[in-house]
Backbone bond lengths (Angstrom), bond angles and torsions (degrees), N, CA, C in turn:
res aa  C-N    CA-C-N  psi(-1)  N-CA   C-N-CA  omega(-1)  CA-C   N-CA-C  phi
1 X - - - 1.487 - - 1.540 109.29 -
2 X 1.292 116.70 131.66 1.466 120.44 -178.38 1.539 110.58 -71.23
3 X 1.311 115.19 150.53 1.451 120.68 -179.31 1.520 111.82 -80.63
4 X 1.300 117.43 149.25 1.472 122.48 173.69 1.501 109.52 -94.98
5 X 1.331 115.67 171.36 1.464 120.25 173.60 1.508 111.02 -59.55
6 X 1.350 117.13 -39.55 1.440 121.39 178.18 1.509 111.82 -62.13
7 X 1.316 117.53 -39.59 1.467 121.02 178.69 1.494 111.62 -59.29
8 X 1.325 117.08 -47.20 1.491 119.48 -176.26 1.512 109.52 -74.63
9 X 1.323 119.54 -29.41 1.465 119.99 173.10 1.537 111.10 -64.84
10 X 1.312 116.35 -42.36 1.447 119.94 177.08 1.522 112.31 -61.02
11 X 1.303 117.46 -40.14 1.469 122.08 179.29 1.535 110.49 -66.60
12 X 1.343 116.86 -40.89 1.462 120.50 -176.60 1.512 111.29 -75.83
13 X 1.315 118.14 -26.86 1.455 121.20 -178.87 1.498 113.91 100.14
14 X 1.330 116.92 -38.41 1.468 121.33 179.30 1.490 109.51 -162.37
15 X 1.355 118.59 160.35 1.462 123.50 -176.38 1.542 112.23 -62.57
16 X 1.345 117.37 -35.75 1.488 120.54 -176.24 1.509 109.54 -63.45
17 X 1.316 116.80 -48.98 1.497 117.54 179.37 1.528 112.02 -67.01
18 X 1.339 117.40 -36.90 1.482 118.97 175.85 1.516 112.40 -57.54
19 X 1.351 115.68 -47.86 1.453 119.12 -174.62 1.497 111.23 -76.80
20 X 1.327 117.08 -37.57 1.437 119.57 -178.02 1.527 112.35 -64.79
21 X 1.299 116.88 -30.40 1.469 121.58 -178.89 1.524 114.14 -104.79
22 X 1.321 114.15 19.17 1.458 120.62 178.03 1.519 112.30 -63.46
23 X 1.312 117.02 138.49 1.478 120.97 179.11 1.491 110.75 -107.83
24 X 1.316 118.74 21.29 1.457 122.23 -179.29 1.539 110.89 -65.42
25 X 1.351 118.21 -36.73 1.428 119.95 -177.32 1.501 112.80 90.87
26 X 1.328 114.98 175.80 1.483 121.70 -179.89 1.523 112.08 -65.84
27 X 1.355 113.61 151.25 1.461 119.86 177.12 1.496 110.30 -63.10
28 X 1.317 116.88 137.38 1.484 122.45 179.94 1.522 109.36 -123.91
29 X 1.330 115.92 127.79 1.491 119.44 167.80 1.516 107.62 -80.36
30 X 1.325 117.52 111.93 1.442 119.01 -171.26 1.543 114.94 -77.10
31 X 1.319 114.17 150.75 1.490 124.59 168.55 1.535 112.68 73.11
32 X 1.349 116.91 -52.04 1.463 119.98 -176.50 1.521 109.72 -69.11
33 X 1.363 117.06 132.30 1.436 122.49 -177.19 1.541 110.25 -61.52
34 X 1.350 118.51 147.76 1.468 120.77 179.12 1.550 110.65 -60.05
35 X 1.342 116.95 -40.58 1.445 121.55 -179.40 1.521 108.42 -143.45
36 X 1.326 115.68 143.59 1.467 121.91 170.49 1.538 111.36 -102.79
37 X 1.310 117.67 -34.31 1.481 123.30 172.09 1.510 108.28 -115.79
38 X 1.313 114.94 -85.70 1.475 120.97 167.92 1.518 106.65 -156.64
39 X 1.351 114.47 162.27 1.441 118.93 -174.98 1.522 113.44 -56.48
40 X 1.353 117.04 -41.66 1.461 120.19 -177.44 1.533 111.76 -60.03
41 X 1.350 115.28 -48.91 1.464 120.68 -177.17 1.518 109.67 -61.79
42 X 1.310 117.19 -44.29 1.468 121.09 -176.69 1.529 110.81 -70.57
43 X 1.316 117.00 -34.29 1.452 120.85 -179.07 1.541 109.32 -70.65
44 X 1.306 118.37 -38.33 1.448 122.07 -177.96 1.503 112.12 -76.72
45 X 1.320 118.47 -26.09 1.447 121.17 -170.95 1.516 113.46 -65.30
46 X 1.332 120.27 -32.64 1.459 119.51 -177.28 1.542 111.31 -76.46
47 X 1.375 115.97 -9.79 1.456 118.69 172.61 1.533 112.95 -99.50
48 X 1.326 115.86 -20.01 1.484 121.60 -169.76 1.513 113.96 -114.24
49 X 1.331 119.40 -27.87 1.455 120.14 -175.97 1.520 109.30 -143.96
50 X 1.288 119.43 -102.01 1.488 122.66 178.71 1.529 107.97 -156.88
51 X 1.297 114.94 155.04 1.462 120.17 179.63 1.559 110.01 -135.83
52 X 1.357 112.59 158.62 1.459 118.64 171.58 1.533 107.23 -119.77
53 X 1.322 114.42 112.18 1.464 120.75 174.55 1.547 108.30 -88.83
54 X 1.303 116.84 134.16 1.457 123.40 173.35 1.512 109.19 -102.50
55 X 1.346 116.47 104.89 1.459 122.69 -177.36 1.543 110.75 -105.99
56 X 1.278 115.81 22.15 1.464 119.69 -170.77 1.530 114.49 -74.22
57 X 1.366 117.17 -12.15 1.475 117.21 -165.72 1.537 116.37 -126.66
58 X 1.325 119.15 -24.31 1.471 117.89 -169.28 1.499 114.39 -95.34
59 X 1.313 120.30 1.52 1.443 123.85 -179.61 1.518 113.15 -119.35
60 X 1.328 115.52 152.06 1.483 122.21 171.62 1.527 107.74 -78.56
61 X 1.317 116.48 135.71 1.450 122.24 167.59 1.560 107.84 -107.46
62 X 1.292 116.25 117.56 1.474 121.09 -177.36 1.495 107.39 -119.00
63 X 1.333 116.92 110.53 1.457 125.01 -178.48 1.535 109.94 -89.37
64 X 1.327 116.48 126.01 1.472 123.42 -175.64 1.532 107.08 -121.81
65 X 1.292 115.20 118.33 1.464 119.52 -176.07 1.520 109.81 -132.40
66 X 1.342 115.69 134.91 1.464 118.89 176.20 1.532 110.62 142.29
67 X 1.321 116.23 167.31 1.492 121.53 -176.59 1.510 114.42 -62.61
68 X 1.346 118.03 -21.38 1.444 119.87 -179.45 1.540 112.59 -103.44
69 X 1.324 117.87 17.82 1.491 121.59 -177.01 1.532 110.64 -58.44
70 X 1.319 116.32 -51.47 1.484 119.30 -178.20 1.532 110.89 -66.89
71 X 1.301 116.62 -40.74 1.478 120.96 177.20 1.521 110.52 -58.06
72 X 1.306 118.57 -42.79 1.459 121.88 -177.92 1.522 110.78 -61.56
73 X 1.319 118.51 -49.65 1.436 119.76 -178.63 1.546 112.71 -71.39
74 X 1.306 116.33 -33.90 1.467 121.14 176.94 1.493 111.77 -63.65
75 X 1.327 116.36 -41.56 1.466 121.57 -178.06 1.543 112.30 -71.92
76 X 1.297 118.76 -18.31 1.466 120.85 -171.43 1.510 114.27 -116.29
77 X 1.322 117.42 10.42 1.441 123.94 178.37 1.512 112.25 -127.60
78 X 1.326 119.21 159.15 1.450 121.35 178.49 1.504 112.80 -82.98
79 X 1.324 118.79 -20.73 1.441 122.29 -177.59 1.551 110.79 -93.79
80 X 1.334 115.32 153.69 1.464 120.47 -173.88 1.544 110.65 -85.07
81 X 1.350 113.35 144.16 1.452 120.02 174.25 1.553 110.69 -117.42
82 X 1.346 113.83 25.66 1.473 118.65 -178.78 1.522 111.26 -63.47
83 X 1.328 117.86 -33.23 1.470 122.82 176.25 1.527 109.22 -120.06
84 X 1.309 114.95 88.48 1.451 120.44 -174.62 1.544 107.93 -143.36
85 X 1.323 116.64 75.11 1.472 120.42 -176.65 1.522 113.87 -72.75
86 X 1.285 116.50 166.63 1.481 122.24 171.64 1.521 108.06 -56.74
87 X 1.339 116.86 146.78 1.421 123.59 -178.66 1.522 114.04 67.47
88 X 1.295 114.51 36.74 1.438 122.39 173.38 1.550 108.72 -137.60
89 X 1.316 116.34 150.26 1.465 120.28 175.40 1.520 108.93 -118.27
90 X 1.284 116.84 160.55 1.439 122.13 -175.82 1.528 110.79 -156.21
91 X 1.347 115.46 143.97 1.448 119.81 176.57 1.525 108.98 -67.14
92 X 1.322 115.24 141.42 1.480 121.90 176.05 1.506 106.59 -116.92
93 X 1.359 116.61 120.58 1.468 121.56 -176.77 1.558 109.42 -128.78
94 X 1.289 117.79 97.37 1.466 120.38 174.86 1.513 112.53 -85.32
95 X 1.318 117.63 145.12 1.441 122.32 177.87 1.530 108.32 -131.38
96 X 1.347 114.24 165.55 1.432 121.31 177.81 1.527 111.05 -76.77
97 X 1.318 117.08 178.35 1.489 121.32 177.95 1.518 110.80 -61.87
98 X 1.307 117.56 -28.30 1.461 120.79 179.81 1.542 112.02 -92.06
99 X 1.299 118.01 4.50 1.449 120.76 175.02 1.516 116.31 90.46
100 X 1.329 118.92 7.65 1.412 122.98 178.77 1.532 111.22 -86.71
101 X 1.342 115.56 149.00 1.469 119.82 -171.60 1.515 112.35 -72.92
102 X 1.308 113.51 134.65 1.502 122.02 173.59 1.498 109.46 -94.53
103 X 1.322 117.83 -39.52 1.459 120.98 -178.03 1.529 109.48 173.39
104 X 1.311 113.56 -162.46 1.471 118.77 178.18 1.533 107.59 -158.96
105 X 1.303 116.11 175.22 1.442 122.09 175.02 1.546 108.38 170.78
106 X 1.313 116.96 -174.36 1.446 122.72 -176.83 1.541 107.48 -115.39
107 X 1.313 116.01 135.63 1.468 123.42 171.35 1.525 108.79 -104.85
108 X 1.315 116.65 127.47 1.475 123.70 176.13 1.507 107.35 -105.71
109 X 1.319 118.27 126.47 1.469 123.04 176.93 1.514 106.46 -89.22
110 X 1.351 118.11 89.89 1.448 120.78 -173.78 1.535 115.78 -73.41
111 X 1.322 116.21 -36.21 1.457 122.16 -176.10 1.545 106.32 -164.36
112 X 1.306 116.03 173.83 1.469 119.91 179.62 1.534 109.89 -56.43
113 X 1.342 117.00 124.82 1.463 122.35 179.52 1.503 113.88 62.18
114 X 1.325 117.38 27.27 1.477 121.36 -178.87 1.519 111.33 -142.76
115 X 1.342 114.93 115.29 1.454 123.77 -177.80 1.523 109.52 -122.76
116 X 1.341 115.04 158.77 1.471 120.23 162.55 1.475 109.29 -131.69
117 X 1.346 115.35 129.78 1.483 121.65 171.62 1.459 107.71 -91.30
118 X 1.342 117.94 133.72 1.483 122.87 177.10 1.524 107.14 -127.12
119 X 1.315 115.80 117.94 1.440 118.50 -179.39 1.520 113.85 169.53
120 X 1.294 116.22 -157.07 1.468 121.63 -176.89 1.515 111.88 -77.54
121 X 1.358 113.79 156.78 1.467 120.69 -176.05 1.515 114.99 -59.64
122 X 1.360 122.14 -39.29 1.457 119.28 -176.33 1.494 112.77 -55.52
123 X 1.347 118.37 -42.10 1.464 119.73 179.43 1.520 112.21 -70.90
124 X 1.335 115.86 -37.70 1.473 117.58 178.37 1.543 110.60 -65.39
125 X 1.317 116.91 -36.20 1.477 119.60 178.01 1.501 111.44 -66.17
126 X 1.343 117.25 -37.82 1.435 122.03 178.13 1.553 111.14 -62.02
127 X 1.314 115.36 -42.30 1.497 119.05 177.73 1.501 108.13 -65.29
128 X 1.315 119.32 -46.84 1.479 121.71 -177.82 1.507 111.52 -60.96
129 X 1.301 117.09 -40.22 1.490 119.11 178.77 1.542 112.65 -61.48
130 X 1.280 115.74 -46.18 1.491 118.74 -179.82 1.486 111.71 -72.32
131 X 1.314 119.69 -32.29 1.455 122.92 174.72 1.547 109.54 -62.98
132 X 1.333 116.46 -37.50 1.474 121.63 -175.48 1.515 112.15 -81.33
133 X 1.342 117.97 -26.92 1.470 119.89 -171.38 1.522 112.96 -117.42
134 X 1.318 118.87 -10.32 1.452 121.86 -170.76 1.499 115.63 -96.37
135 X 1.311 118.86 0.44 1.437 120.23 -178.27 1.486 118.27 73.31
136 X 1.356 115.37 23.19 1.476 119.62 -178.70 1.523 111.83 -82.16
137 X 1.299 117.32 142.40 1.462 122.28 178.22 1.522 109.13 -86.27
138 X 1.325 116.27 78.37 1.463 121.25 -178.17 1.539 108.86 -141.00
139 X 1.309 114.57 157.25 1.473 122.54 169.49 1.511 109.36 -113.75
140 X 1.313 116.50 131.60 1.464 120.84 -177.04 1.542 108.80 -112.71
141 X 1.331 115.43 130.54 1.471 121.93 171.10 1.507 107.73 -122.52
142 X 1.334 115.54 119.69 1.455 119.19 -178.17 1.509 110.14 -104.59
143 X 1.343 116.09 126.50 1.436 124.71 173.35 1.514 106.02 -111.78
144 X 1.332 116.52 94.52 1.455 121.73 -172.31 1.499 110.24 -68.29
145 X 1.362 114.75 158.79 1.466 120.34 175.31 1.493 111.51 -56.97
146 X 1.298 118.11 156.17 1.447 122.25 -178.77 1.550 109.93 -66.15
147 X 1.325 118.09 152.42 1.490 118.39 179.23 1.536 111.68 -59.19
148 X 1.319 115.40 141.86 1.463 118.61 177.72 1.503 112.44 -61.95
149 X 1.316 114.87 -34.56 1.476 120.25 -178.49 1.585 106.39 -132.91
150 X 1.319 116.46 87.52 1.502 120.03 -174.82 1.487 113.45 -62.24
151 X 1.324 120.04 -21.18 1.450 122.95 179.21 1.527 113.18 63.61
152 X 1.340 115.41 33.88 1.465 118.62 177.22 1.510 115.12 85.01
153 X 1.353 116.54 -4.26 1.459 119.67 -179.98 1.530 111.27 -80.22
154 X 1.305 116.75 150.88 1.474 121.61 177.73 1.548 109.61 -66.03
155 X 1.340 114.34 132.58 1.476 119.71 178.07 1.519 107.96 -100.99
156 X 1.325 116.26 133.63 1.471 121.72 -177.85 1.520 108.09 -133.27
157 X 1.335 114.68 129.98 1.466 120.10 175.37 1.537 107.69 -124.19
158 X 1.346 116.88 168.63 1.447 120.07 175.76 1.536 110.45 -70.81
159 X 1.338 116.12 -41.87 1.481 120.99 -176.45 1.491 110.84 -131.48
160 X 1.335 115.90 148.23 1.458 121.03 160.38 1.510 107.84 -84.72
161 X 1.345 116.73 160.05 1.442 119.99 179.89 1.536 107.69 -149.04
162 X 1.324 115.82 118.57 1.469 121.19 -179.99 1.535 110.37 -125.09
163 X 1.350 113.70 159.45 1.465 119.19 170.01 1.525 109.15 -128.56
164 X 1.351 115.25 134.32 1.464 121.55 172.74 1.516 105.66 -106.45
165 X 1.358 117.95 114.67 1.440 122.37 -172.12 1.533 111.03 -134.55
166 X 1.319 115.53 165.44 1.449 121.67 177.44 1.535 112.69 111.03
167 X 1.362 117.36 168.40 1.454 119.59 -176.59 1.528 116.48 -60.03
168 X 1.317 115.71 -26.29 1.482 120.29 178.72 1.515 112.44 -97.04
169 X 1.310 118.03 6.52 1.446 120.91 -174.13 1.540 111.88 -59.98
170 X 1.318 118.69 -42.61 1.449 118.53 -175.45 1.517 113.33 -68.10
171 X 1.342 116.73 -30.77 1.448 121.43 174.40 1.525 110.55 -63.89
172 X 1.316 116.45 -41.50 1.462 121.44 175.29 1.504 110.88 -62.19
173 X 1.317 116.83 -46.51 1.462 123.74 -176.80 1.528 110.61 -61.33
174 X 1.327 116.94 -44.49 1.463 120.14 -177.45 1.557 111.03 -71.40
175 X 1.303 115.97 -32.39 1.471 117.41 176.31 1.556 109.39 -68.22
176 X 1.310 116.15 -41.29 1.459 118.99 176.99 1.542 112.53 -61.90
177 X 1.319 114.55 -37.93 1.448 120.40 -177.76 1.508 112.24 -75.30
178 X 1.303 118.26 -18.79 1.447 121.63 -177.14 1.511 113.89 82.75
179 X 1.285 116.71 18.44 1.486 120.94 -178.73 1.506 110.95 161.52
180 X 1.368 117.21 176.66 1.439 120.92 -177.39 1.510 114.26 -56.91
181 X 1.318 114.69 145.35 1.502 121.17 179.74 1.524 106.75 -131.29
182 X 1.346 113.81 130.34 1.451 119.00 -177.86 1.538 109.54 -61.91
183 X 1.363 116.47 134.88 1.427 120.23 172.51 1.496 110.48 -81.84
184 X 1.311 116.32 101.48 1.468 121.32 -177.13 1.542 109.92 -69.30
185 X 1.325 115.02 164.91 1.445 119.73 173.51 1.536 108.85 -69.85
186 X 1.322 114.48 159.22 1.440 122.05 -176.63 1.511 111.23 -55.75
187 X 1.328 115.76 133.04 1.477 125.45 178.39 1.536 113.22 66.18
188 X 1.316 116.39 20.10 1.498 119.87 168.48 1.510 106.56 -92.45
189 X 1.341 113.73 151.64 1.461 122.83 -177.74 1.530 111.25 -114.87
190 X 1.335 114.66 148.02 1.502 119.98 172.56 1.516 105.69 -153.82
191 X 1.346 116.91 -149.25 1.443 120.93 172.48 1.553 108.41 -146.24
192 X 1.312 114.29 168.67 1.465 121.83 179.17 1.513 109.73 -152.14
193 X 1.315 116.21 175.20 1.456 122.67 -179.48 1.521 111.68 -103.00
194 X 1.316 117.50 128.70 1.460 121.41 171.28 1.539 108.34 -135.12
195 X 1.279 116.31 119.36 1.454 122.21 175.72 1.555 109.90 55.09
196 X 1.324 116.84 43.20 1.463 120.94 178.80 1.497 115.36 74.93
197 X 1.331 118.39 10.47 1.456 123.17 -178.38 1.532 110.02 -121.82
198 X 1.309 118.17 133.84 1.441 122.23 175.10 1.537 108.22 -80.77
199 X 1.321 117.34 127.92 1.467 121.75 -178.42 1.550 107.98 -124.38
200 X 1.309 115.34 149.60 1.476 120.89 177.24 1.518 107.49 -76.77
201 X 1.348 115.93 148.23 1.443 121.00 -179.54 1.489 111.39 -136.23
202 X 1.330 115.00 150.81 1.452 124.54 174.07 1.521 108.86 -126.43
203 X 1.304 118.59 124.68 1.440 122.33 175.95 1.535 108.21 -71.71
204 X 1.326 114.39 114.11 1.458 120.22 -173.21 1.520 107.26 -139.77
205 X 1.321 118.32 163.27 1.439 121.88 177.56 1.516 111.67 -150.27
206 X 1.324 115.75 84.95 1.489 118.60 -178.85 1.500 111.80 -87.58
207 X 1.318 119.01 -1.96 1.474 120.37 -173.29 1.541 112.63 -133.22
208 X 1.350 115.93 24.05 1.454 118.49 173.54 1.528 115.61 83.69
209 X 1.329 117.68 8.67 1.501 121.96 179.27 1.517 107.29 -146.85
210 X 1.371 116.81 157.36 1.436 119.34 178.60 1.548 112.59 -58.16
211 X 1.282 116.41 134.11 1.463 122.89 -179.85 1.509 110.09 -150.89
212 X 1.308 116.86 179.70 1.465 122.10 -179.17 1.555 108.76 -131.56
213 X 1.324 112.94 145.93 1.442 121.98 162.87 1.529 106.53 -103.31
214 X 1.321 118.00 133.66 1.458 121.35 -175.89 1.513 108.67 -130.12
215 X 1.320 114.89 150.25 1.469 119.53 -179.94 1.508 110.80 -153.90
216 X 1.331 114.48 160.53 1.437 122.39 177.75 1.509 110.15 -175.85
217 X 1.351 118.45 -171.86 1.465 122.04 -179.57 1.492 112.20 -53.79
218 X 1.339 116.75 136.13 1.450 120.08 -172.59 1.539 111.37 -61.17
219 X 1.310 117.00 -32.26 1.467 119.21 -178.07 1.542 112.39 -66.58
220 X 1.320 118.07 -15.91 1.455 121.64 176.28 1.502 112.02 -89.09
221 X 1.316 118.39 -6.34 1.449 121.66 -167.36 1.531 117.11 -60.15
222 X 1.337 117.76 -45.29 1.444 122.09 -179.93 1.527 110.86 -64.35
223 X 1.299 117.39 -42.16 1.476 120.76 -178.23 1.545 108.70 -68.12
224 X 1.336 117.83 -40.78 1.482 118.19 -179.63 1.548 110.21 -68.64
225 X 1.353 116.62 -39.83 1.465 119.82 178.26 1.540 110.32 -61.91
226 X 1.300 118.91 -43.29 1.452 120.51 -178.93 1.517 111.01 -65.57
227 X 1.328 117.38 -37.78 1.444 121.33 177.10 1.520 111.51 -64.22
228 X 1.305 118.86 -37.89 1.449 122.76 179.64 1.545 109.62 -66.67
229 X 1.332 115.79 -45.48 1.471 119.25 -178.68 1.475 111.80 -66.58
230 X 1.339 118.05 -36.42 1.452 122.06 179.34 1.536 109.50 -68.53
231 X 1.312 118.17 -46.02 1.480 121.32 179.88 1.510 111.55 -65.88
232 X 1.341 116.65 -33.61 1.438 121.15 -174.86 1.499 115.31 -86.25
233 X 1.321 118.25 -3.71 1.490 121.04 -174.89 1.517 110.27 -58.56
234 X 1.344 117.61 -44.02 1.458 119.43 -176.64 1.537 111.88 -69.21
235 X 1.313 117.63 -18.05 1.461 121.80 179.37 1.543 112.64 -102.01
236 X 1.326 115.43 11.12 1.447 120.52 173.96 1.524 114.84 77.16
237 X 1.335 117.93 25.91 1.464 119.19 -175.47 1.556 109.83 -66.19
238 X 1.309 114.35 143.04 1.460 120.93 -178.33 1.513 108.06 -130.04
239 X 1.374 117.91 128.60 1.448 118.14 173.49 1.565 108.40 -74.61
240 X 1.314 114.29 137.77 1.483 119.94 -174.66 1.510 110.19 -105.00
241 X 1.326 115.35 132.15 1.456 121.37 177.17 1.519 112.06 -86.32
242 X 1.311 115.66 178.30 1.472 119.56 -171.66 1.533 112.71 -70.33
243 X 1.311 118.88 -25.72 1.471 119.70 178.62 1.522 110.79 -65.49
244 X 1.299 119.07 -50.44 1.453 120.93 -179.28 1.533 111.48 -73.88
245 X 1.320 117.04 -33.53 1.476 119.95 -179.08 1.516 110.44 -56.96
246 X 1.328 116.60 -40.01 1.442 120.63 -174.00 1.526 113.49 -64.79
247 X 1.333 117.45 -16.77 1.502 120.02 -176.38 1.516 110.67 -95.99
248 X 1.342 119.55 -8.99 1.510 117.88 -176.67 1.517 111.06 -69.61
249 X 1.356 118.78 -16.23 1.457 119.60 178.86 1.533 111.29 -67.61
250 X 1.359 116.41 -25.97 1.456 118.78 175.77 1.504 111.27 -69.65
251 X 1.324 115.32 -39.23 1.473 120.83 178.97 1.503 111.27 -64.14
252 X 1.313 118.15 -39.34 1.463 121.92 -173.75 1.507 115.20 -95.24
253 X 1.324 116.07 -4.89 1.447 120.74 178.90 1.528 112.88 72.99
254 X 1.318 117.64 29.49 1.474 121.69 -178.24 1.521 109.20 -70.32
255 X 1.362 114.51 149.84 1.432 121.03 177.37 1.528 110.35 -60.84
256 X 1.332 119.16 135.72 1.445 119.28 175.94 1.509 111.79 -72.09
257 X 1.316 117.13 -175.68 1.445 122.03 -176.79 1.516 108.88 -105.51
258 X 1.318 119.93 85.65 1.431 121.13 -177.34 1.559 112.52 -77.15
259 X 1.290 115.47 162.88 1.444 119.25 173.97 1.517 108.76 -61.54
260 X 1.313 121.60 123.76 1.453 122.06 -177.61 1.533 110.88 -58.56
261 X 1.319 115.47 135.33 1.495 121.06 -176.64 1.531 110.67 -80.91
262 X 1.312 116.50 65.81 1.489 118.92 -174.05 1.539 111.05 -128.94
263 X 1.316 118.68 0.43 1.469 121.57 -166.04 1.514 115.09 -88.30
264 X 1.364 120.30 -25.39 1.442 121.30 -167.95 1.536 115.54 -121.36
265 X 1.299 118.02 -37.05 1.443 119.17 -171.72 1.540 110.35 -63.69
266 X 1.306 118.22 130.19 1.479 123.45 -179.40 1.513 110.52 -62.49
267 X 1.362 117.19 -28.16 1.453 121.93 179.00 1.550 111.18 -68.46
268 X 1.321 115.44 -15.75 1.490 120.57 178.59 1.525 111.44 -95.52
269 X 1.338 118.39 4.97 1.480 119.93 -174.40 1.538 112.35 -60.34
270 X 1.297 117.09 -40.19 1.463 120.51 179.30 1.522 111.98 -61.84
271 X 1.323 114.91 -36.86 1.459 120.82 177.16 1.519 110.91 -66.43
272 X 1.328 116.02 -47.50 1.459 120.82 -178.78 1.537 112.28 -61.91
273 X 1.394 115.87 -35.63 1.448 118.95 176.58 1.543 113.28 -73.26
274 X 1.291 115.70 -22.86 1.493 120.54 176.69 1.506 111.72 -81.95
275 X 1.352 117.02 -36.49 1.486 122.44 -170.67 1.501 110.02 -72.94
276 X 1.376 119.51 122.27 1.494 119.26 174.25 1.511 109.63 -63.76
277 X 1.337 115.90 146.78 1.465 121.11 -179.63 1.501 112.45 -73.58
278 X 1.329 117.57 -21.69 1.446 119.77 -178.04 1.551 109.50 -149.42
């Protein structure tokens, strides 16, 4: 029988000793190369030209489907989902009973009664726990982040996920689309054409200028990526590796990754007993 977080906490005696002696190692952005050119070029490109971020591997994709999908996320986050129509995205911020942050991520409203959460594991685990124990009428499909060290094995996800960002991003996007594309409001979703394929889009701006996050079936990922880089060459597009990608959160003011507030509160004991330790 696999151990729970509560089991390993009991063995360690307290959270401080457990975390101080953790052998997990440093955080790794999986699969994506640390650099494609060099850190300086990639860092400067999202302020000076355009960049392609590959977000296909380092986040959990948690698909939530069913009549209680909105109720589930509304009940487990501090922010309201009272106005959350299809083709809109929204930040998801769960907190503990005492109001301390567990994590964050983005919820995409893909279709009626169908969402996908994209983000870090602590928030995905929180959703899974309540879906399993709260009596919600939902189906959960988890597509976990890619292995930190694949060991030469083929990596497969449900979706690829890219961002086209920077001051020249919209010129790249319209060239890919074969014509003008409406600049949607922030966190609104639509679709566009890339290399003869319709892809879903999210109006996002991680680098101080209008850009898009795009996604589709994972098997299309390499072809779509190559089409973006080819179309963006005249606009100075640069593929960004994991070293430079990690710093764009400072530019955009994104929430950091705090220690999830799940280790001490007695009201969280049922969650700790449910959560696998590894």
